[in-house]
C-alpha positions in Angstrom: -90.3 16.5 44.7 -87.5 16.2 42.2 -86.5 12.7 41.0 -83.0 11.9 39.9 -84.2 11.3 36.4 -85.7 14.7 36.1 -82.5 16.6 37.2 -80.5 18.0 34.3 -77.2 16.2 33.8 -74.4 18.8 33.4 -72.3 16.2 31.5 -75.1 15.7 28.9 -76.5 19.0 27.9 -79.5 18.8 25.7 -79.0 20.5 22.3 -81.7 22.2 20.4 -82.0 21.6 16.7 -80.8 25.1 16.0 -77.6 24.5 18.1 -77.0 21.2 16.4 -77.3 22.7 12.9 -74.5 25.1 13.7 -72.2 22.3 14.9 -69.2 21.5 12.8 -68.6 17.9 11.8 -65.7 17.6 14.2 -67.7 19.0 17.2 -70.7 16.8 16.5 -68.6 13.7 16.0 -66.7 14.4 19.3 -69.9 14.8 21.2 -71.3 11.6 19.6 -68.2 9.7 20.8 -68.8 11.1 24.3 -72.4 10.1 24.2 -71.5 6.6 23.1 -68.9 6.2 25.8 -71.4 7.3 28.5 -74.0 4.8 27.2 -71.4 2.0 27.1 -70.2 2.8 30.6 -73.7 2.2 32.0 -74.8 3.3 35.4 -77.5 5.6 34.0 -81.1 5.7 34.7 -83.5 4.6 32.0 -84.5 8.2 31.3 -80.8 9.3 31.1 -80.1 6.5 28.7 -83.0 7.3 26.5 -82.1 11.0 26.5 -78.5 10.3 25.6 -79.6 7.8 22.9 -81.9 10.5 21.4 -79.0 13.0 21.4 -76.8 10.5 19.8 -79.2 9.8 17.0 -79.5 13.6 16.4 -75.7 13.9 16.3 -75.4 10.9 14.0 -77.9 12.4 11.6 -76.0 15.7 11.7 -72.7 14.0 10.9 -74.3 12.0 8.1 -75.8 15.1 6.6 -72.5 16.9 6.7 -70.7 14.0 5.1 -73.4 13.9 2.4 -72.9 17.5 1.7 -69.1 17.0 1.3 -69.6 14.0 -0.9 -71.8 16.1 -3.2 -69.2 18.9 -3.3 -66.5 16.4 -4.2 -68.7 14.8 -6.9 -69.4 18.3 -8.4 -65.6 19.0 -8.4 -65.0 15.7 -10.1 -67.6 16.4 -12.8 -66.1 19.8 -13.4 -62.6 18.4 -13.7 -63.8 15.7 -16.1 -65.6 18.2 -18.2 -62.5 20.4 -18.4 -60.3 17.7 -19.9 
C-alpha cells in the first residue's frame, strides 16, 4: 500500500548531490525560493515538509559555497590590482 507521504511529489524533485553541484547560483537560488514558498504555504505532510527542508538546506549550502568562491575571486583581483599600483 502506498501512503501519500511515500509518493514522489512532481513539484519537488529530489536532487542528487551531483546534480546540485552542477547548478548555477541563479538556478539554485530560484529553486530555494520555490522551496521556501512551498514550505510557507503549508498544507504539506510532515514527510514532505522535512524533505523540502532538507532540499532547501542543500540549496542554501550550494548558494553559500558559490558566493564564497566569488568573494575569493574578487579578493584575489583586488590584491592583484593593489600590487600593480
